[in-house]
C-alpha positions, 0 to 999 in steps of 0.5 A: 823685212821684206824680201829684195829681188836679186834680178839684175833690172831690179838691182840696176834700178835700186843701183840708180836710185842710189846714185841719185840720192848722193850728196857727198863725194864719200857716199859716191865712193860707196855707190862705186863700190856697189857697182864693182860688186853688182858687176863681180855678181854678174860676172860670177853668176852669168859669164857668158851673158856679162860682156855680150849684155850686161857691161854695155848695157847695164854696168857702163850706164851705171859708171857713166851716171856716177861719174858724172854725179862726182863731177856735179859734186866736186864743181859745187865744192869749188865754187 
């Protein structure tokens, strides 16, 4: 089994790919949990940098992308 990187940029890219691959609303809820866990780890490991850097540059873009994905899936279900 390969060792996965824990560097925040690599985790953000991996999470971004997970969001792209979501095909159902249930999968988006799981992706939301992934983002929440990622946020909690960033706060725990780097509390001084979290609010200054990571919240705006990493977490909010992921949450925004996930919300757009959910909206698109809902629109598809309504059609």
